[in-house]
N, CA, C and O atoms as a Maestro MAE file, in Angstrom:
{
 s_m_m2io_version
 :::
 2.0.0
}

f_m_ct {
 s_m_title
 :::
 protein
 m_atom[236] {
  # First column is atom index #
  i_m_mmod_type
  r_m_x_coord
  r_m_y_coord
  r_m_z_coord
  i_m_residue_number
  s_m_chain_name
  s_m_pdb_residue_name
  s_m_pdb_atom_name
  i_m_atomic_number
  :::
  1 25 10.019 4.181 2.869 1 A "MET " " N  " 7
  2 3 9.549 2.845 2.588 1 A "MET " " CA " 6
  3 2 10.352 1.807 3.367 1 A "MET " " C  " 6
  4 15 9.807 0.804 3.827 1 A "MET " " O  " 8
  5 25 11.636 2.057 3.508 2 A "GLU " " N  " 7
  6 3 12.494 1.121 4.233 2 A "GLU " " CA " 6
  7 2 12.081 1.004 5.697 2 A "GLU " " C  " 6
  8 15 12.135 -0.085 6.269 2 A "GLU " " O  " 8
  9 25 11.673 2.105 6.302 3 A "ILE " " N  " 7
  10 3 11.225 2.080 7.706 3 A "ILE " " CA " 6
  11 2 9.990 1.196 7.838 3 A "ILE " " C  " 6
  12 15 9.892 0.382 8.756 3 A "ILE " " O  " 8
  13 25 9.054 1.362 6.918 4 A "LEU " " N  " 7
  14 3 7.836 0.555 6.935 4 A "LEU " " CA " 6
  15 2 8.160 -0.921 6.721 4 A "LEU " " C  " 6
  16 15 7.623 -1.784 7.415 4 A "LEU " " O  " 8
  17 25 9.035 -1.210 5.765 5 A "ARG " " N  " 7
  18 3 9.410 -2.598 5.484 5 A "ARG " " CA " 6
  19 2 10.017 -3.266 6.712 5 A "ARG " " C  " 6
  20 15 9.694 -4.412 7.024 5 A "ARG " " O  " 8
  21 25 10.901 -2.545 7.409 6 A "LYS " " N  " 7
  22 3 11.533 -3.108 8.609 6 A "LYS " " CA " 6
  23 2 10.511 -3.327 9.717 6 A "LYS " " C  " 6
  24 15 10.556 -4.341 10.414 6 A "LYS " " O  " 8
  25 25 9.599 -2.388 9.881 7 A "ALA " " N  " 7
  26 3 8.566 -2.528 10.913 7 A "ALA " " CA " 6
  27 2 7.683 -3.738 10.625 7 A "ALA " " C  " 6
  28 15 7.376 -4.513 11.531 7 A "ALA " " O  " 8
  29 25 7.279 -3.901 9.381 8 A "LEU " " N  " 7
  30 3 6.444 -5.045 9.016 8 A "LEU " " CA " 6
  31 2 7.191 -6.360 9.162 8 A "LEU " " C  " 6
  32 15 6.606 -7.365 9.567 8 A "LEU " " O  " 8
  33 25 8.475 -6.362 8.836 9 A "ALA " " N  " 7
  34 3 9.274 -7.582 8.992 9 A "ALA " " CA " 6
  35 2 9.301 -8.017 10.454 9 A "ALA " " C  " 6
  36 15 9.245 -9.209 10.754 9 A "ALA " " O  " 8
  37 25 9.386 -7.060 11.349 10 A "GLY " " N  " 7
  38 3 9.373 -7.386 12.771 10 A "GLY " " CA " 6
  39 2 8.041 -7.956 13.222 10 A "GLY " " C  " 6
  40 15 7.995 -8.862 14.055 10 A "GLY " " O  " 8
  41 25 6.963 -7.426 12.673 11 A "ILE " " N  " 7
  42 3 5.624 -7.895 13.040 11 A "ILE " " CA " 6
  43 2 5.399 -9.322 12.542 11 A "ILE " " C  " 6
  44 15 4.947 -10.181 13.300 11 A "ILE " " O  " 8
  45 25 5.712 -9.576 11.271 12 A "VAL " " N  " 7
  46 3 5.445 -10.909 10.728 12 A "VAL " " CA " 6
  47 2 6.391 -11.966 11.281 12 A "VAL " " C  " 6
  48 15 6.135 -13.160 11.123 12 A "VAL " " O  " 8
  49 25 7.470 -11.557 11.923 13 A "ALA " " N  " 7
  50 3 8.375 -12.510 12.547 13 A "ALA " " CA " 6
  51 2 7.793 -13.078 13.844 13 A "ALA " " C  " 6
  52 15 8.286 -14.083 14.357 13 A "ALA " " O  " 8
  53 25 6.761 -12.446 14.367 14 A "ASP " " N  " 7
  54 3 6.118 -12.894 15.590 14 A "ASP " " CA " 6
  55 2 5.283 -14.144 15.287 14 A "ASP " " C  " 6
  56 15 4.320 -14.059 14.526 14 A "ASP " " O  " 8
  57 25 5.626 -15.287 15.858 15 A "PRO " " N  " 7
  58 3 4.903 -16.529 15.567 15 A "PRO " " CA " 6
  59 2 3.403 -16.441 15.871 15 A "PRO " " C  " 6
  60 15 2.594 -17.035 15.159 15 A "PRO " " O  " 8
  61 25 3.035 -15.719 16.902 16 A "GLU " " N  " 7
  62 3 1.620 -15.584 17.253 16 A "GLU " " CA " 6
  63 2 0.869 -14.823 16.154 16 A "GLU " " C  " 6
  64 15 -0.247 -15.191 15.786 16 A "GLU " " O  " 8
  65 25 1.489 -13.765 15.641 17 A "PHE " " N  " 7
  66 3 0.878 -12.995 14.561 17 A "PHE " " CA " 6
  67 2 0.726 -13.866 13.313 17 A "PHE " " C  " 6
  68 15 -0.338 -13.898 12.697 17 A "PHE " " O  " 8
  69 25 1.796 -14.570 12.948 18 A "ALA " " N  " 7
  70 3 1.760 -15.432 11.762 18 A "ALA " " CA " 6
  71 2 0.678 -16.500 11.897 18 A "ALA " " C  " 6
  72 15 -0.038 -16.779 10.935 18 A "ALA " " O  " 8
  73 25 0.554 -17.091 13.066 19 A "ALA " " N  " 7
  74 3 -0.463 -18.120 13.294 19 A "ALA " " CA " 6
  75 2 -1.864 -17.538 13.139 19 A "ALA " " C  " 6
  76 15 -2.750 -18.189 12.584 19 A "ALA " " O  " 8
  77 25 -2.064 -16.335 13.619 20 A "ARG " " N  " 7
  78 3 -3.383 -15.700 13.509 20 A "ARG " " CA " 6
  79 2 -3.723 -15.424 12.042 20 A "ARG " " C  " 6
  80 15 -4.847 -15.674 11.608 20 A "ARG " " O  " 8
  81 25 -2.768 -14.918 11.292 21 A "ILE " " N  " 7
  82 3 -3.005 -14.643 9.874 21 A "ILE " " CA " 6
  83 2 -3.349 -15.940 9.146 21 A "ILE " " C  " 6
  84 15 -4.303 -15.980 8.368 21 A "ILE " " O  " 8
  85 25 -2.590 -16.987 9.390 22 A "GLU " " N  " 7
  86 3 -2.827 -18.265 8.729 22 A "GLU " " CA " 6
  87 2 -4.158 -18.874 9.168 22 A "GLU " " C  " 6
  88 15 -4.859 -19.473 8.353 22 A "GLU " " O  " 8
  89 25 -4.506 -18.733 10.418 23 A "ARG " " N  " 7
  90 3 -5.785 -19.246 10.913 23 A "ARG " " CA " 6
  91 2 -6.950 -18.570 10.209 23 A "ARG " " C  " 6
  92 15 -7.988 -19.186 9.971 23 A "ARG " " O  " 8
  93 25 -6.768 -17.293 9.877 24 A "ASP " " N  " 7
  94 3 -7.819 -16.526 9.206 24 A "ASP " " CA " 6
  95 2 -7.781 -16.675 7.684 24 A "ASP " " C  " 6
  96 15 -8.505 -15.979 6.972 24 A "ASP " " O  " 8
  97 25 -6.937 -17.582 7.187 25 A "GLY " " N  " 7
  98 3 -6.904 -17.865 5.762 25 A "GLY " " CA " 6
  99 2 -5.860 -17.093 4.975 25 A "GLY " " C  " 6
  100 15 -5.816 -17.195 3.749 25 A "GLY " " O  " 8
  101 25 -5.024 -16.325 5.650 26 A "GLY " " N  " 7
  102 3 -3.985 -15.568 4.965 26 A "GLY " " CA " 6
  103 2 -2.682 -16.326 4.933 26 A "GLY " " C  " 6
  104 15 -2.591 -17.470 5.378 26 A "GLY " " O  " 8
  105 25 -1.694 -15.677 4.406 27 A "ARG " " N  " 7
  106 3 -0.358 -16.262 4.419 27 A "ARG " " CA " 6
  107 2 0.653 -15.148 4.639 27 A "ARG " " C  " 6
  108 15 0.498 -14.036 4.133 27 A "ARG " " O  " 8
  109 25 1.663 -15.459 5.384 28 A "VAL " " N  " 7
  110 3 2.710 -14.490 5.693 28 A "VAL " " CA " 6
  111 2 3.851 -14.697 4.711 28 A "VAL " " C  " 6
  112 15 4.403 -15.792 4.600 28 A "VAL " " O  " 8
  113 25 4.197 -13.632 4.001 29 A "LEU " " N  " 7
  114 3 5.297 -13.694 3.045 29 A "LEU " " CA " 6
  115 2 6.407 -12.764 3.498 29 A "LEU " " C  " 6
  116 15 6.163 -11.597 3.804 29 A "LEU " " O  " 8
  117 25 7.601 -13.272 3.539 30 A "VAL " " N  " 7
  118 3 8.768 -12.443 3.821 30 A "VAL " " CA " 6
  119 2 9.634 -12.516 2.571 30 A "VAL " " C  " 6
  120 15 10.341 -13.497 2.339 30 A "VAL " " O  " 8
  121 25 9.563 -11.464 1.778 31 A "ILE " " N  " 7
  122 3 10.278 -11.463 0.505 31 A "ILE " " CA " 6
  123 2 11.065 -10.167 0.364 31 A "ILE " " C  " 6
  124 15 10.687 -9.146 0.938 31 A "ILE " " O  " 8
  125 25 12.154 -10.201 -0.395 32 A "PRO " " N  " 7
  126 3 12.973 -9.002 -0.600 32 A "PRO " " CA " 6
  127 2 12.177 -7.890 -1.286 32 A "PRO " " C  " 6
  128 15 11.219 -8.171 -2.006 32 A "PRO " " O  " 8
  129 25 12.564 -6.630 -1.070 33 A "PRO " " N  " 7
  130 3 11.826 -5.489 -1.630 33 A "PRO " " CA " 6
  131 2 11.574 -5.586 -3.136 33 A "PRO " " C  " 6
  132 15 10.469 -5.290 -3.591 33 A "PRO " " O  " 8
  133 25 12.567 -5.990 -3.908 34 A "ARG " " N  " 7
  134 3 12.374 -6.068 -5.368 34 A "ARG " " CA " 6
  135 2 11.288 -7.080 -5.718 34 A "ARG " " C  " 6
  136 15 10.447 -6.815 -6.578 34 A "ARG " " O  " 8
  137 25 11.300 -8.224 -5.065 35 A "GLU " " N  " 7
  138 3 10.269 -9.232 -5.306 35 A "GLU " " CA " 6
  139 2 8.923 -8.778 -4.754 35 A "GLU " " C  " 6
  140 15 7.876 -9.094 -5.319 35 A "GLU " " O  " 8
  141 25 8.953 -8.045 -3.659 36 A "GLN " " N  " 7
  142 3 7.721 -7.542 -3.067 36 A "GLN " " CA " 6
  143 2 7.015 -6.602 -4.038 36 A "GLN " " C  " 6
  144 15 5.794 -6.662 -4.187 36 A "GLN " " O  " 8
  145 25 7.771 -5.742 -4.691 37 A "HIS " " N  " 7
  146 3 7.185 -4.820 -5.654 37 A "HIS " " CA " 6
  147 2 6.533 -5.601 -6.805 37 A "HIS " " C  " 6
  148 15 5.410 -5.300 -7.209 37 A "HIS " " O  " 8
  149 25 7.235 -6.587 -7.317 38 A "ARG " " N  " 7
  150 3 6.693 -7.411 -8.409 38 A "ARG " " CA " 6
  151 2 5.434 -8.145 -7.957 38 A "ARG " " C  " 6
  152 15 4.448 -8.201 -8.692 38 A "ARG " " O  " 8
  153 25 5.467 -8.709 -6.751 39 A "PHE " " N  " 7
  154 3 4.311 -9.422 -6.207 39 A "PHE " " CA " 6
  155 2 3.112 -8.488 -6.106 39 A "PHE " " C  " 6
  156 15 2.004 -8.856 -6.498 39 A "PHE " " O  " 8
  157 25 3.325 -7.281 -5.584 40 A "MET " " N  " 7
  158 3 2.221 -6.329 -5.442 40 A "MET " " CA " 6
  159 2 1.647 -5.945 -6.807 40 A "MET " " C  " 6
  160 15 0.428 -5.846 -6.955 40 A "MET " " O  " 8
  161 25 2.499 -5.731 -7.796 41 A "GLN " " N  " 7
  162 3 2.012 -5.394 -9.140 41 A "GLN " " CA " 6
  163 2 1.166 -6.532 -9.705 41 A "GLN " " C  " 6
  164 15 0.116 -6.292 -10.301 41 A "GLN " " O  " 8
  165 25 1.616 -7.755 -9.520 42 A "GLU " " N  " 7
  166 3 0.856 -8.910 -9.996 42 A "GLU " " CA " 6
  167 2 -0.490 -9.026 -9.282 42 A "GLU " " C  " 6
  168 15 -1.500 -9.337 -9.913 42 A "GLU " " O  " 8
  169 25 -0.509 -8.782 -7.988 43 A "GLU " " N  " 7
  170 3 -1.759 -8.848 -7.230 43 A "GLU " " CA " 6
  171 2 -2.725 -7.747 -7.671 43 A "GLU " " C  " 6
  172 15 -3.924 -7.993 -7.808 43 A "GLU " " O  " 8
  173 25 -2.216 -6.555 -7.890 44 A "ILE " " N  " 7
  174 3 -3.073 -5.454 -8.347 44 A "ILE " " CA " 6
  175 2 -3.693 -5.808 -9.693 44 A "ILE " " C  " 6
  176 15 -4.891 -5.608 -9.890 44 A "ILE " " O  " 8
  177 25 -2.899 -6.326 -10.614 45 A "GLU " " N  " 7
  178 3 -3.414 -6.721 -11.926 45 A "GLU " " CA " 6
  179 2 -4.461 -7.825 -11.794 45 A "GLU " " C  " 6
  180 15 -5.513 -7.776 -12.432 45 A "GLU " " O  " 8
  181 25 -4.163 -8.818 -10.959 46 A "ARG " " N  " 7
  182 3 -5.085 -9.945 -10.782 46 A "ARG " " CA " 6
  183 2 -6.423 -9.481 -10.223 46 A "ARG " " C  " 6
  184 15 -7.479 -9.830 -10.751 46 A "ARG " " O  " 8
  185 25 -6.374 -8.695 -9.155 47 A "TRP " " N  " 7
  186 3 -7.616 -8.264 -8.517 47 A "TRP " " CA " 6
  187 2 -8.373 -7.244 -9.357 47 A "TRP " " C  " 6
  188 15 -9.604 -7.212 -9.321 47 A "TRP " " O  " 8
  189 25 -7.662 -6.411 -10.111 48 A "THR " " N  " 7
  190 3 -8.325 -5.454 -11.003 48 A "THR " " CA " 6
  191 2 -9.162 -6.205 -12.031 48 A "THR " " C  " 6
  192 15 -10.304 -5.832 -12.300 48 A "THR " " O  " 8
  193 25 -8.595 -7.262 -12.605 49 A "LYS " " N  " 7
  194 3 -9.325 -8.062 -13.588 49 A "LYS " " CA " 6
  195 2 -10.547 -8.730 -12.966 49 A "LYS " " C  " 6
  196 15 -11.625 -8.734 -13.561 49 A "LYS " " O  " 8
  197 25 -10.381 -9.291 -11.778 50 A "LEU " " N  " 7
  198 3 -11.507 -9.962 -11.126 50 A "LEU " " CA " 6
  199 2 -12.623 -8.987 -10.765 50 A "LEU " " C  " 6
  200 15 -13.802 -9.295 -10.940 50 A "LEU " " O  " 8
  201 25 -12.258 -7.829 -10.270 51 A "VAL " " N  " 7
  202 3 -13.260 -6.818 -9.917 51 A "VAL " " CA " 6
  203 2 -14.047 -6.411 -11.156 51 A "VAL " " C  " 6
  204 15 -15.272 -6.307 -11.109 51 A "VAL " " O  " 8
  205 25 -13.345 -6.179 -12.268 52 A "ALA " " N  " 7
  206 3 -14.014 -5.804 -13.508 52 A "ALA " " CA " 6
  207 2 -14.872 -6.947 -14.041 52 A "ALA " " C  " 6
  208 15 -16.002 -6.731 -14.480 52 A "ALA " " O  " 8
  209 25 -14.333 -8.158 -14.002 53 A "GLN " " N  " 7
  210 3 -15.054 -9.325 -14.529 53 A "GLN " " CA " 6
  211 2 -16.375 -9.565 -13.813 53 A "GLN " " C  " 6
  212 15 -17.383 -9.880 -14.447 53 A "GLN " " O  " 8
  213 25 -16.370 -9.418 -12.502 54 A "TYR " " N  " 7
  214 3 -17.567 -9.715 -11.718 54 A "TYR " " CA " 6
  215 2 -18.364 -8.471 -11.329 54 A "TYR " " C  " 6
  216 15 -19.376 -8.576 -10.635 54 A "TYR " " O  " 8
  217 25 -17.920 -7.307 -11.767 55 A "GLY " " N  " 7
  218 3 -18.665 -6.078 -11.505 55 A "GLY " " CA " 6
  219 2 -18.744 -5.729 -10.019 55 A "GLY " " C  " 6
  220 15 -19.761 -5.213 -9.557 55 A "GLY " " O  " 8
  221 25 -17.696 -6.002 -9.286 56 A "VAL " " N  " 7
  222 3 -17.669 -5.725 -7.846 56 A "VAL " " CA " 6
  223 2 -17.685 -4.216 -7.614 56 A "VAL " " C  " 6
  224 15 -16.945 -3.469 -8.255 56 A "VAL " " O  " 8
  225 25 -18.534 -3.782 -6.693 57 A "THR " " N  " 7
  226 3 -18.598 -2.358 -6.335 57 A "THR " " CA " 6
  227 2 -18.550 -2.211 -4.824 57 A "THR " " C  " 6
  228 15 -18.767 -3.169 -4.082 57 A "THR " " O  " 8
  229 25 -18.269 -1.024 -4.393 58 A "VAL " " N  " 7
  230 3 -18.247 -0.718 -2.966 58 A "VAL " " CA " 6
  231 2 -19.522 0.037 -2.650 58 A "VAL " " C  " 6
  232 15 -19.809 1.067 -3.262 58 A "VAL " " O  " 8
  233 25 -20.277 -0.465 -1.710 59 A "ASP " " N  " 7
  234 3 -21.532 0.203 -1.317 59 A "ASP " " CA " 6
  235 2 -21.329 0.982 -0.056 59 A "ASP " " C  " 6
  236 15 -22.264 1.613 0.437 59 A "ASP " " O  " 8
  :::
 }
 m_bond[235] {
  # First column is bond index #
  i_m_from
  i_m_to
  i_m_order
  :::
  1 1 2 1
  2 2 3 1
  3 3 4 2
  4 3 5 1
  5 5 6 1
  6 6 7 1
  7 7 8 2
  8 7 9 1
  9 9 10 1
  10 10 11 1
  11 11 12 2
  12 11 13 1
  13 13 14 1
  14 14 15 1
  15 15 16 2
  16 15 17 1
  17 17 18 1
  18 18 19 1
  19 19 20 2
  20 19 21 1
  21 21 22 1
  22 22 23 1
  23 23 24 2
  24 23 25 1
  25 25 26 1
  26 26 27 1
  27 27 28 2
  28 27 29 1
  29 29 30 1
  30 30 31 1
  31 31 32 2
  32 31 33 1
  33 33 34 1
  34 34 35 1
  35 35 36 2
  36 35 37 1
  37 37 38 1
  38 38 39 1
  39 39 40 2
  40 39 41 1
  41 41 42 1
  42 42 43 1
  43 43 44 2
  44 43 45 1
  45 45 46 1
  46 46 47 1
  47 47 48 2
  48 47 49 1
  49 49 50 1
  50 50 51 1
  51 51 52 2
  52 51 53 1
  53 53 54 1
  54 54 55 1
  55 55 56 2
  56 55 57 1
  57 57 58 1
  58 58 59 1
  59 59 60 2
  60 59 61 1
  61 61 62 1
  62 62 63 1
  63 63 64 2
  64 63 65 1
  65 65 66 1
  66 66 67 1
  67 67 68 2
  68 67 69 1
  69 69 70 1
  70 70 71 1
  71 71 72 2
  72 71 73 1
  73 73 74 1
  74 74 75 1
  75 75 76 2
  76 75 77 1
  77 77 78 1
  78 78 79 1
  79 79 80 2
  80 79 81 1
  81 81 82 1
  82 82 83 1
  83 83 84 2
  84 83 85 1
  85 85 86 1
  86 86 87 1
  87 87 88 2
  88 87 89 1
  89 89 90 1
  90 90 91 1
  91 91 92 2
  92 91 93 1
  93 93 94 1
  94 94 95 1
  95 95 96 2
  96 95 97 1
  97 97 98 1
  98 98 99 1
  99 99 100 2
  100 99 101 1
  101 101 102 1
  102 102 103 1
  103 103 104 2
  104 103 105 1
  105 105 106 1
  106 106 107 1
  107 107 108 2
  108 107 109 1
  109 109 110 1
  110 110 111 1
  111 111 112 2
  112 111 113 1
  113 113 114 1
  114 114 115 1
  115 115 116 2
  116 115 117 1
  117 117 118 1
  118 118 119 1
  119 119 120 2
  120 119 121 1
  121 121 122 1
  122 122 123 1
  123 123 124 2
  124 123 125 1
  125 125 126 1
  126 126 127 1
  127 127 128 2
  128 127 129 1
  129 129 130 1
  130 130 131 1
  131 131 132 2
  132 131 133 1
  133 133 134 1
  134 134 135 1
  135 135 136 2
  136 135 137 1
  137 137 138 1
  138 138 139 1
  139 139 140 2
  140 139 141 1
  141 141 142 1
  142 142 143 1
  143 143 144 2
  144 143 145 1
  145 145 146 1
  146 146 147 1
  147 147 148 2
  148 147 149 1
  149 149 150 1
  150 150 151 1
  151 151 152 2
  152 151 153 1
  153 153 154 1
  154 154 155 1
  155 155 156 2
  156 155 157 1
  157 157 158 1
  158 158 159 1
  159 159 160 2
  160 159 161 1
  161 161 162 1
  162 162 163 1
  163 163 164 2
  164 163 165 1
  165 165 166 1
  166 166 167 1
  167 167 168 2
  168 167 169 1
  169 169 170 1
  170 170 171 1
  171 171 172 2
  172 171 173 1
  173 173 174 1
  174 174 175 1
  175 175 176 2
  176 175 177 1
  177 177 178 1
  178 178 179 1
  179 179 180 2
  180 179 181 1
  181 181 182 1
  182 182 183 1
  183 183 184 2
  184 183 185 1
  185 185 186 1
  186 186 187 1
  187 187 188 2
  188 187 189 1
  189 189 190 1
  190 190 191 1
  191 191 192 2
  192 191 193 1
  193 193 194 1
  194 194 195 1
  195 195 196 2
  196 195 197 1
  197 197 198 1
  198 198 199 1
  199 199 200 2
  200 199 201 1
  201 201 202 1
  202 202 203 1
  203 203 204 2
  204 203 205 1
  205 205 206 1
  206 206 207 1
  207 207 208 2
  208 207 209 1
  209 209 210 1
  210 210 211 1
  211 211 212 2
  212 211 213 1
  213 213 214 1
  214 214 215 1
  215 215 216 2
  216 215 217 1
  217 217 218 1
  218 218 219 1
  219 219 220 2
  220 219 221 1
  221 221 222 1
  222 222 223 1
  223 223 224 2
  224 223 225 1
  225 225 226 1
  226 226 227 1
  227 227 228 2
  228 227 229 1
  229 229 230 1
  230 230 231 1
  231 231 232 2
  232 231 233 1
  233 233 234 1
  234 234 235 1
  235 235 236 2
  :::
 }
}
């Protein structure tokens, strides 16, 4: 996991990459691993609820 985290940190440090993500409506977050885990858990919970609420399916 540490190898992946370091590789991603290098990618998001590229200003051109960050600008492209932001232009497309995303946001670049550089957060410590412990906070990253918490953030991902919160996002999974949030999106799970929304998918269930609106009956989203994959076709």
